N, C-alpha and C positions, 0 to 999 in steps of 0.2 A: 288380700283378695280384691282390693279396691279397683285394680286395673283389669281384672278378669271380666269378660263379657260372655255370658251364656246366651244361647238362642235355641228355640224349639220351633220348627217350622213344619209345614205339611199342608195337604189339601183340606178343604172343608170336610168336617165329620170324621177326621182321622183320629180324634181323641186328644187333641192338644190341651184343651182346657183342664181336664182332670189331671193329666200327667204333669203339666206345668205347675199346677197348684201344689202337688206333693213335692216336686223338685224344688220349688221356690222355698218351701218351708224347710226342706232338708239342707239347702245350701245358704239360707239366710238371704235370699234374693228378693228383689221387687220386680214385678212384671211390667214391661213396656210393650203395650199392644201394637202389633203391626197389621192392622186391618183397615181397609178403606171404608168400611161401613159402620163399625162399632164406634167411630168418632162421633156419630150423630145421636143427639138426645132423642129420647122417645122411640127409638128403633131398637128395642131390646130383644123381643122374642124372635123376630125374623132374622136377626143377625147372630143369634145364639150367643149373645153377650154374656160374659161371666156373671153369675147371679150375685146378689148382695152378700150371701153367705161366704162366697169365695173371696169377694173383695174385702170382707171383714177379716178374713184369715191372713190374706197377703195383699199388700198395697199394689194397686194397679194404676198405671199411667196411660194417658191418651184415650180414655173412654169419655164419651159425652162432652166433647170440646167444641161442637158445632151444632147449629140448628139444622134440621132437615131442609134441603134446598139451598142452604148457604154454600157459597163457593168455597171449596176446600181442596187445595192443590197438594200434590205430593211435596212441593217445595215448602209449603206451610207445615205439613206434617214433619218434614225433616227438621225444621227449626225446633219444633216442639219436642220431637223425640230426642234430639241431641241435648236439649236443655234438661229433659227428664233424666237421661243417662248421667249427665253431670251431677244433677241433684242427688241421685241415688248414690253415686260414688262419694259425694261429700259427706254422706252419712255412713261411710265405710261399709255399705252394703254392696251386693253384686247386682248389676242390672241383668235381667233375663228378657230378651226380645222374643216375643211369642206371637205368631200369626200365620196367616195363609196368603197374605197379599205380598207377592214376591217383590214388587217394586217398592212397597213401603218398607219391607225388611231391609232391602239394600240401601234405601235412603237413610234408614236409621243407623245402619252399621258401617257403611262404606262412604268414602269421600267422593260422592257423586255431586256434580254441579248441574243444577237444573236452571236452564236459561229462563229469563223473564218472558212474560206475555203482555201484549197490548192489543185490546180489541180493535182499536181504531186502525192501527198499523196492519193488523190481519185483514180487516175489511178492505183496506185500500189495495193490498196485495191480491186479494181474491177477486178484484174486478177484472183481472187478466184471465184469458182462457187457459185451459189446462196445458195446451201445447206451448204457449208462450212462457208459462210458469216453469215448465220442465227445461226449456232452453235457457231460461235465465238462471236456474239453479246450476246447470252444467257449466255455465259461464262464470258465475260468481263463486261457486264452490264445487270444482270438478270431483273432488273425493266424495262429497255427499251425493253428487249426481250419479255416482257409481253404485251406491248402496241403498239410496232411497228409491222406493217404488214410484217411478215417474208417472205412472197411471193413477196413483193415489193422490188426488188433488189436495186433500187435507194435509197429508204428510209433506208434500212439496211446499205448500203455503207456509206450514209451520217452520220448515227449514229456512225459508227466505225471511220469515218474520224474525228469527233468531239472528240472522246476519244483519238485518236492518237495525235491530235493537242493541246488539252488542258490538258490532263492528268486527266480530270474529266469525270464522267459518263455522257452520253448523257441525261439520265433521270434527272440529276440535273438542267438542263436548263428549265425543264418543270414547276417547282414550281411557277415561276413568272406569269404564264398564269392565275392562279386562283386569282391573286391579282389585284384590280382595283383602280387606283388613283382617288381621288375625282375630279369630273368635272361635269359641267352642260351640259348634253348631250340630244339633241332632235333628234328624228329620223323621217324621212318622209317616208310614205308608203301609196300610193294611192291604191285603189282596183286593183286587178291584171288585170282585163279587161281594166281599165283606163291606167295602166302602159303599157300594151301591145300596146294599141292604140298610146300612146305617143312615144313608141319606134319606131313604124312604121312611124309615122309622122316625127320624128326627122331624121330618115334615109333619107326620101325624102327631107327634108330640107338640109341635108348635101350635097346631089347631087346638089341641086339648088345653094348652096353657093360655089361650086367648089371643092368638094371632089376629083373628078377624076384628076383635075389639080394638086391638092396637092400631090396625089399619084404619078403622073408622075414626079413631081419635086423631090420627095424622091427617086424614082428609078434612075433618071438621076444623082442624087447626090451620088449614090453608096450605097443606104440604102435599097435595095430590100429585103435582108434577114430580116432586122428589121421589115419591114411592112408585111412580110408574116409569122411572128412568130405566134404561137398559141394564144398568148395573145393580138395580135394587131387587135382587133375588132373595126370597120369593114374594116380595111385596107387590111387584108388578102383577104377578099371577093372582095374588090374594085380592087385589082390587077388583079383578074380573069376577072373582067368587062373591065378594061383598055386593057388587052391583049386579049379581045374578046373570052374568054373561057366560058362566060355566058352572058345572056341578062340582061337588067336592071331589069325586073321582077324577074328573078332568083336571082339577087343580093339582091333585097329587101326582097325576101322570105328567103334566106339563112342567110343574115345578121341579120334579125329580129329574126330568130329562135335561133341563137347562143347568141344574146344579151338578149333574154328572159331567156335563161338558166343562163347566167351570173347574171342577176338581181335577180333570185331566189336564186342563191348561195350567193349573197351578203346579201339578206334578212336573209337567214339561219344563216350566220355568225353573223350578228348584233343582231339577236334575242337572242343570248346567253349572251349578255352584260346586266347585271342588272341595269346599270346606265341610260339606254336609256328610255326616255319617248316618246312614239310613237304618231304621229299625222297623220291623214288622209289628204294627200296633194292633194285631188281631186280639191279643190278650192284654188289656190295659194294665192289670196288676203286674204282670211280668215285665212289660216294656218299661214301666216306670223305674224298676230296679235296674234294668239293663242300661237305660240312659243315665241314671245316677252313677253307675259304675264307670261309664264312659266319661262323664264329667270329671269324676275323681281322678281317673287315670290321666286325663289331659291336664288337669291342674298340677299334677306331680311333675310332668315332663315339660310343662309350659305350653301355652296355646299357640 
């Protein structure tokens, strides 16, 4: 079993946590989390982090590895995830990568190469106007000039930064995205109306469990910028509620809306992955058995 890699993916609120826990116990697996927000300490309720009881039953990796506001890149995550997977295998257990962040999932599972960054180099590049940057990219990396949105100044500058730092065309890092490492991957996707209802119910549950107290503690700890970043759903909206710029009903409405959009982006990302066998997670008890049977079947024939 040591070379098998299981994975369970899907959008937020699709039921991954409970299903993954039962499957990990059934298959003797340890969970490697693939989530861009649960890496942060002190951000537990708003990220729907697996509770302490779940972590006592099954070992989880890649939770609470950074402070809020600390720079945490997908490249750093990749190194930690690969180390965790190797660590699990050394104990003859099976790693199970679980999460809703598509980029983090692929970073953990696939042989992707993330180019370095350098703030000073980027700053120097960004002194040029957008038109000049676009012309320069088409000259230095014609292939990238054909697929990068030349009107997107940030993307063009990033491509030129990679060329400057590595001496390689930005386009050369793209090839690995079309290669998929063998893995046994299941995806959870309830009907959209069910997913939307779960999102709304989960937000209400977060308030009941003390989300606002968690947000107050983060602000008092000097992490206000971290919890108001565009990626920090629903913390960004909860700050407005804490600071009385919106009502509870407005919080629930706005947080649900942005979370629904996030869930649909996650689904769109994962739908492109040919490895994923999809399951309707409307009934969590049934889907756990169905995914377990799929894992067993794939183990018999080889992943």
